[in-house]
C-alpha positions as CSV (number, residue, x, y, z in Angstrom):
1,X,53.1,182.0,324.3
2,X,54.9,184.3,321.8
3,X,53.4,186.8,320.5
4,X,52.7,187.3,316.4
5,X,55.4,189.7,314.3
6,X,52.9,192.8,314.0
7,X,52.8,192.5,309.6
8,X,52.3,195.9,307.8
9,X,50.9,195.3,304.4
10,X,53.2,197.3,301.3
11,X,50.2,197.7,299.0
12,X,47.5,198.2,301.2
13,X,50.0,200.6,303.0
14,X,50.4,202.6,299.9
15,X,47.4,202.5,298.6
16,X,46.9,204.6,301.9
17,X,49.0,206.8,301.4
18,X,48.1,207.7,297.9
19,X,44.6,208.3,299.1
20,X,46.0,210.5,302.2
21,X,49.3,212.0,302.0
22,X,49.1,212.3,297.7
23,X,46.6,215.2,298.3
24,X,48.1,217.0,300.7
25,X,51.7,216.6,299.1
26,X,50.1,218.3,295.7
27,X,48.5,220.9,297.8
28,X,51.4,221.5,299.1
29,X,53.2,221.6,296.0
30,X,50.9,223.7,294.4
31,X,51.3,226.8,296.8
32,X,55.0,226.5,297.0
33,X,55.2,226.5,293.1
34,X,53.1,228.8,293.0
35,X,54.9,231.2,296.2
36,X,58.3,230.1,293.9
37,X,56.4,232.0,290.8
38,X,55.4,235.3,293.0
39,X,59.1,235.5,294.4
40,X,59.9,235.1,290.1
41,X,57.6,238.5,290.1
42,X,58.7,240.3,292.9
43,X,62.3,239.4,292.6
44,X,62.1,240.1,288.6
45,X,61.7,243.9,290.2
46,X,65.3,244.0,292.2
47,X,66.8,242.5,295.0
48,X,65.5,245.3,297.0
49,X,61.3,245.0,296.5
50,X,62.3,240.9,297.0
51,X,63.6,241.2,300.5
52,X,61.1,243.8,301.1
53,X,58.4,241.3,300.4
54,X,60.3,238.3,302.1
55,X,61.3,240.8,305.3
56,X,57.4,241.9,305.2
57,X,56.1,238.4,305.2
58,X,58.1,237.5,308.4
59,X,54.7,238.3,310.6
60,X,53.0,236.4,308.0
61,X,55.5,233.3,308.4
62,X,55.1,233.8,312.3
63,X,51.2,234.0,312.6
64,X,51.1,230.5,310.6
65,X,53.2,228.8,312.9
66,X,50.9,229.9,315.9
67,X,47.4,228.9,313.2
68,X,49.4,225.6,312.4
69,X,50.3,224.7,315.7
70,X,47.0,224.6,317.2
71,X,45.5,223.3,314.3
72,X,47.9,220.5,314.5
73,X,47.5,219.5,318.3
74,X,43.8,219.7,317.4
75,X,44.4,217.5,314.1
76,X,45.4,214.6,316.8
77,X,42.3,214.5,318.4
78,X,40.6,214.8,315.1
79,X,42.2,211.6,314.2
80,X,41.7,209.9,317.3
81,X,37.9,210.7,317.2
82,X,37.7,209.9,313.6
83,X,39.1,206.1,314.4
84,X,36.0,206.2,316.9
85,X,33.5,208.1,314.3
86,X,32.3,210.8,317.7
87,X,31.6,213.3,314.9
88,X,30.0,215.2,317.8
89,X,33.2,215.5,319.5
90,X,35.2,216.2,316.4
91,X,32.7,219.8,315.4
92,X,33.4,220.1,318.8
93,X,36.7,220.7,318.9
94,X,36.3,222.4,315.3
95,X,34.4,225.0,317.2
96,X,37.1,225.6,320.3
97,X,40.1,225.6,317.3
98,X,38.7,228.3,314.9
99,X,37.9,230.4,318.7
100,X,40.8,230.4,319.6
101,X,42.8,230.7,316.2
102,X,40.1,233.8,315.6
103,X,41.2,235.7,318.6
104,X,44.8,234.8,318.1
105,X,44.5,236.3,314.6
106,X,43.0,238.9,315.8
107,X,45.7,240.5,318.2
108,X,48.2,240.1,315.3
109,X,45.8,241.9,313.0
110,X,45.9,245.2,315.0
111,X,49.7,246.1,314.9
112,X,49.9,245.0,311.4
113,X,47.2,247.1,309.8
114,X,47.9,250.4,312.1
115,X,51.5,250.2,312.8
116,X,53.0,248.5,309.6
117,X,56.9,250.2,310.3
118,X,57.1,249.8,314.0
119,X,56.5,246.1,312.7
120,X,58.9,245.8,309.9
121,X,61.8,248.3,312.2
122,X,61.8,244.4,314.2
123,X,63.2,242.5,311.7
124,X,65.4,244.9,309.2
125,X,67.0,248.4,309.9
126,X,67.6,248.8,305.9
127,X,65.1,251.8,304.8
128,X,64.5,251.0,301.8
129,X,63.2,247.5,302.2
130,X,60.8,249.6,305.1
131,X,59.7,251.7,303.1
132,X,59.0,249.6,300.3
133,X,57.0,246.6,302.6
134,X,54.7,248.6,305.1
135,X,52.3,248.7,302.3
136,X,52.4,245.0,301.9
137,X,51.7,244.2,305.4
138,X,48.6,246.7,306.0
139,X,47.5,245.2,302.9
140,X,47.3,241.7,303.0
141,X,46.9,242.0,307.3
142,X,43.5,241.0,306.4
143,X,44.8,237.7,306.0
144,X,45.3,236.7,309.9
145,X,41.3,237.0,309.7
146,X,40.8,234.8,307.4
147,X,43.2,232.0,307.6
148,X,42.7,231.8,311.2
149,X,39.4,230.5,310.5
150,X,40.4,228.5,307.3
151,X,43.7,226.9,309.0
152,X,41.2,224.8,311.7
153,X,38.8,224.0,309.1
154,X,41.4,222.2,306.3
155,X,42.8,220.5,309.8
156,X,39.4,219.1,310.0
157,X,38.7,217.7,306.7
158,X,41.8,216.3,306.3
159,X,41.9,214.3,309.7
160,X,38.4,213.0,308.2
161,X,40.7,211.6,305.2
162,X,38.4,214.5,302.7
163,X,42.0,215.5,301.9
164,X,40.8,216.2,298.1
165,X,38.9,219.2,299.0
166,X,41.3,220.9,300.6
167,X,43.2,220.3,297.5
168,X,40.6,221.4,294.6
169,X,40.1,224.5,296.9
170,X,44.5,225.6,296.9
171,X,44.7,224.6,293.4
172,X,42.0,227.1,292.6
173,X,43.1,229.7,295.3
174,X,46.6,229.9,294.8
175,X,45.8,230.1,290.8
176,X,43.4,233.2,291.0
177,X,46.8,234.5,293.6
178,X,49.3,233.8,290.7
179,X,46.8,235.6,288.0
180,X,46.7,238.3,290.4
181,X,49.7,238.7,291.3
182,X,50.9,239.0,287.8
183,X,48.4,241.9,286.9
184,X,48.6,243.9,290.1
185,X,52.6,243.7,289.6
186,X,52.7,244.6,286.4
187,X,49.6,246.8,285.7
188,X,48.1,244.3,283.4
189,X,44.8,244.7,281.3
190,X,44.5,248.4,282.5
191,X,45.1,247.7,286.1
192,X,47.6,250.1,287.7
193,X,51.3,248.8,288.4
194,X,51.5,248.2,291.9
195,X,54.4,246.6,292.5
196,X,55.4,245.5,296.1
197,X,51.6,246.1,297.1
198,X,50.1,244.4,294.1
199,X,51.5,241.2,295.6
200,X,50.1,242.0,299.0
201,X,46.4,242.9,297.5
202,X,46.7,239.7,295.5
203,X,47.4,238.2,298.9
204,X,44.4,239.5,300.8
205,X,41.9,238.5,298.0
206,X,43.2,235.2,297.4
207,X,42.7,234.5,301.2
208,X,38.8,235.9,300.9
209,X,38.3,234.0,298.1
210,X,39.6,230.9,300.2
211,X,37.1,231.1,303.2
212,X,34.9,231.6,301.7
213,X,35.2,228.5,299.3
214,X,36.0,226.6,302.3
215,X,32.7,227.4,304.2
216,X,31.8,226.8,301.3
217,X,32.3,223.1,301.1
218,X,31.6,222.6,304.3
219,X,28.2,224.1,304.7
220,X,27.2,224.8,301.6
221,X,27.6,221.2,300.5
222,X,26.5,219.4,303.6
223,X,30.2,217.7,304.7
224,X,30.1,215.4,307.2
225,X,32.1,217.9,309.8
226,X,29.0,220.2,308.7
227,X,26.4,221.1,311.5
228,X,24.5,223.6,314.2
229,X,26.5,226.7,315.8
230,X,25.5,225.5,319.0
231,X,27.5,222.0,318.2
232,X,30.5,223.9,317.5
233,X,30.8,225.8,320.7
234,X,29.4,223.1,322.7
235,X,32.3,222.0,324.2
236,X,32.3,221.0,327.7
237,X,35.3,222.2,330.6
238,X,37.0,218.4,330.7
239,X,37.6,218.0,326.3
240,X,38.6,222.1,326.5
241,X,41.2,221.1,328.7
242,X,42.3,218.1,327.2
243,X,42.9,220.0,323.6
244,X,44.7,222.7,325.7
245,X,46.6,220.4,327.1
246,X,47.4,218.8,324.0
247,X,47.1,221.4,321.4
248,X,49.1,224.8,323.4
249,X,52.2,223.4,323.9
250,X,52.3,222.4,320.2
251,X,51.3,226.2,319.8
252,X,54.1,227.5,321.5
253,X,56.2,224.6,319.8
254,X,55.6,226.3,316.5
255,X,55.3,230.0,317.6
256,X,58.7,229.5,319.0
257,X,60.1,227.6,316.4
258,X,58.5,230.3,313.7
259,X,59.7,233.4,315.9
260,X,63.1,231.2,315.9
261,X,63.3,231.3,311.8
262,X,61.7,234.8,312.2
263,X,65.2,235.7,313.8
264,X,67.2,234.0,311.9
265,X,65.9,235.8,308.7
266,X,66.0,239.0,311.0
267,X,70.0,238.4,311.3
268,X,70.1,237.7,307.8
269,X,68.3,241.0,307.2
270,X,71.6,243.1,308.8
271,X,73.9,241.1,306.3
272,X,72.7,243.3,303.2
273,X,70.0,243.7,300.5
274,X,71.7,241.1,298.2
275,X,73.1,238.7,301.7
276,X,69.1,238.4,302.2
277,X,67.3,238.3,299.0
278,X,69.5,235.7,298.1
279,X,68.6,233.3,301.6
280,X,64.5,234.6,300.9
281,X,65.7,233.0,297.3
282,X,67.2,229.6,298.4
283,X,64.0,229.4,300.9
284,X,61.2,229.7,298.8
285,X,62.3,226.7,296.7
286,X,63.7,225.0,299.5
287,X,59.8,224.9,300.3
288,X,59.2,224.4,297.5
289,X,60.8,220.7,297.7
290,X,60.1,220.5,302.5
291,X,56.4,221.2,302.2
292,X,55.2,218.5,299.6
293,X,57.4,215.8,301.2
294,X,56.3,217.0,304.9
295,X,52.7,215.9,304.0
296,X,53.8,212.5,305.2
297,X,53.8,214.4,308.0
298,X,50.5,214.7,307.9
299,X,49.3,211.6,306.5
300,X,51.3,209.8,310.2
301,X,49.6,212.1,312.3
302,X,45.9,211.0,310.6
303,X,47.0,207.4,309.5
304,X,48.9,206.4,313.3
305,X,46.6,208.9,315.2
306,X,43.8,207.0,314.0
307,X,45.3,203.2,314.9
308,X,46.1,205.1,318.3
309,X,42.2,206.2,319.2
310,X,41.2,202.4,318.5
311,X,43.7,201.3,321.1
312,X,45.9,199.5,318.6
313,X,49.1,200.3,319.5
314,X,51.8,198.2,319.0
315,X,50.2,198.1,315.2
316,X,50.8,202.0,315.8
317,X,54.7,201.8,316.5
318,X,55.0,199.3,313.7
319,X,53.5,201.7,311.2
320,X,55.6,204.7,312.2
321,X,58.5,202.8,311.8
322,X,57.5,202.2,308.4
323,X,56.7,205.3,307.5
324,X,60.2,207.2,308.9
325,X,61.5,204.6,306.9
326,X,59.9,206.1,303.7
327,X,60.2,209.4,304.6
328,X,64.1,209.4,304.9
329,X,64.7,207.8,301.6
330,X,62.5,210.5,299.9
331,X,64.3,212.6,302.1
332,X,67.4,211.5,300.4
333,X,66.2,211.6,296.4
334,X,64.7,214.9,296.7
335,X,67.4,216.6,298.6
336,X,69.8,215.3,295.6
337,X,67.4,216.5,293.1
338,X,67.4,220.0,294.8
339,X,71.1,220.0,294.7
340,X,70.9,219.2,290.6
341,X,68.5,222.0,290.2
342,X,70.0,224.4,292.1
343,X,72.2,226.0,289.4
344,X,68.9,226.8,286.7
345,X,66.2,227.6,289.2
346,X,68.6,230.6,290.6
347,X,69.4,231.6,287.3
348,X,65.4,232.4,287.0
349,X,66.2,235.4,289.8
350,X,67.1,238.8,288.5
351,X,70.7,238.0,290.7
352,X,74.0,240.0,290.8
353,X,76.7,237.1,290.2
354,X,77.2,237.5,294.1
355,X,73.3,237.0,294.9
356,X,74.2,234.1,292.4
357,X,76.8,232.4,294.1
358,X,75.3,232.6,297.7
359,X,71.7,231.4,296.6
360,X,73.3,228.3,295.1
361,X,75.6,227.5,297.9
362,X,72.3,227.3,300.4
363,X,70.9,225.3,298.1
364,X,73.2,222.7,297.8
365,X,73.7,223.0,302.2
366,X,69.7,222.5,302.5
367,X,69.3,219.3,300.2
368,X,72.6,217.6,301.7
369,X,70.5,218.4,305.1
370,X,67.2,217.5,303.5
371,X,66.8,213.7,304.8
372,X,67.6,214.7,308.7
373,X,65.1,218.1,308.0
374,X,63.1,215.0,306.9
375,X,63.6,212.8,309.4
376,X,63.0,214.8,312.3
377,X,59.9,216.6,311.4
378,X,58.3,213.3,310.4
379,X,58.9,212.6,314.2
380,X,58.2,216.1,315.5
381,X,54.9,217.0,313.0
382,X,53.9,213.8,313.2
383,X,55.0,210.6,315.2
384,X,55.3,212.5,318.7
385,X,51.9,214.8,318.1
386,X,49.5,211.5,317.1
387,X,50.6,210.1,320.5
388,X,49.7,213.6,322.4
389,X,53.5,213.7,323.5
390,X,53.7,217.4,322.5
391,X,55.9,218.2,325.6
392,X,58.6,216.4,324.3
393,X,58.2,218.0,321.1
394,X,57.7,221.3,322.1
395,X,61.0,221.1,324.3
396,X,63.2,219.4,322.0
397,X,62.4,221.9,319.1
398,X,62.5,224.8,320.4
399,X,65.9,224.3,322.4
400,X,67.7,222.9,319.4
401,X,66.6,226.5,317.5
402,X,66.6,228.9,319.9
403,X,69.8,227.2,322.0
404,X,71.6,226.2,319.2
405,X,71.1,227.5,316.2
406,X,69.7,230.9,317.0
407,X,73.3,231.7,319.1
408,X,75.4,230.2,316.0
409,X,73.8,232.4,314.0
410,X,73.9,235.5,315.7
411,X,78.0,234.2,316.5
412,X,78.4,234.0,312.4
413,X,76.9,237.2,311.1
414,X,77.7,239.8,314.1
415,X,80.9,238.4,314.9
416,X,82.7,235.8,311.8
417,X,83.8,237.9,309.0
418,X,82.3,235.2,307.1
419,X,79.9,234.5,303.6
420,X,75.9,234.1,304.3
421,X,76.3,230.5,303.5
422,X,78.5,229.3,305.6
423,X,76.5,231.2,308.3
424,X,73.8,229.0,307.0
425,X,75.6,226.0,307.6
426,X,75.6,226.9,311.3
427,X,72.6,227.0,311.8
428,X,72.1,223.1,310.5
429,X,73.2,222.0,313.7
430,X,70.5,222.1,315.3
431,X,68.8,219.2,313.0
432,X,72.4,216.9,314.1
433,X,71.2,217.1,317.9
434,X,67.5,217.0,316.9
435,X,68.2,213.8,315.4
436,X,69.7,212.2,318.1
437,X,67.0,212.7,320.5
438,X,64.0,212.1,318.0
439,X,65.3,208.8,318.2
440,X,65.8,208.0,321.5
441,X,62.5,209.3,322.0
442,X,60.6,207.0,318.9
443,X,61.9,203.8,320.4
444,X,61.3,204.2,324.3
445,X,57.9,204.2,322.7
446,X,56.6,207.1,325.4
447,X,54.6,209.1,322.8
448,X,52.2,206.8,322.4
449,X,49.1,207.8,324.6
450,X,45.2,208.5,323.8
451,X,43.9,211.2,324.3
452,X,40.0,210.4,323.6
453,X,40.2,208.0,326.8
454,X,37.1,209.3,329.0
455,X,35.9,212.3,327.1
456,X,32.0,211.7,326.9
């Protein structure tokens, strides 16, 4: 008997995406927009200050990658348990994720607090950037501990389809961060003008506020993921082993990817203040576009993971196919918009003519590659992870960055006498290779696996 084709109804899908993905997209857009405003504030002080903050932020970017990786791996369990309404195991996974993340956060906190100058020397040999940036690293180091708690909690709220709560928290936190940046960087309302250190202080305070609000939303308002302390730390060996087996490759994936991006920036940081400042500004603007549309990856993980948890494997495959198609079209439109707005946005920065020209060319490259970057990201962040195919995703992502991207950027910086935007163009080769493997793996259906089968 011939099987009936699976139909994904368009209107219900778009309504679900609006409910799940739109708040995540708005949250990312708010964060990226205010980060752009922060960069403009620091950039108004000069290229050296912008470069110093950019280099100082590399350790925080690396830490965020580790946190995002483990939270993303855990989110697949949240989503699949949510498909069976198993709140007890959702709380156990959350407790395990917070414990692991806080331990990693402490390992980052110690060198940042006590050896900031040594940390900065890993990323640059520019004395001015090290002098300006060491205070930033030390002051903002407290955020390593706070985000270690907020990131897993946010992942649990999203996976249980409570995406509006993190959105409202982010709106308040990032708005507060921007206001504090303005007051502390420039010394308004009688406060001292702290420059780069003011930006770090604003970050530290804002992350503290974020933690307080997350804990209030969950425990103060008796959220569905709230419980007694023992409920979060009452995991058994099987659950811990399952989570580690799935989440650890994602953590390694994001850590090594973040380290690859940090390595790119360390290489760019050797090209000069103007070159690095142009890359930093371009990346901030690109993030404004890419992070918002990457919310589709989070939505894919949540929605498809829920279907896999319910045992609807064929439906999960067809739903993923539809979401990937939507992602490609969104990526093309966003890329065109980025290219068209590159010149006026870069004009807001206090750049030299060379710095402006470099940044505009880099944004054109990012815009042209956005559709492919989004397709790859949706597969790795959403498709493969929601089905527990995390080892394949890890090898593909890490291999593309370290075997293709990093060597090409190294050659471009240290052996070829070419402008920085050509080096950035060389780095895009990793996305092309990654795209071929992503398409092949998706069509094989080997990524569809139940993570929760057999867990009590």
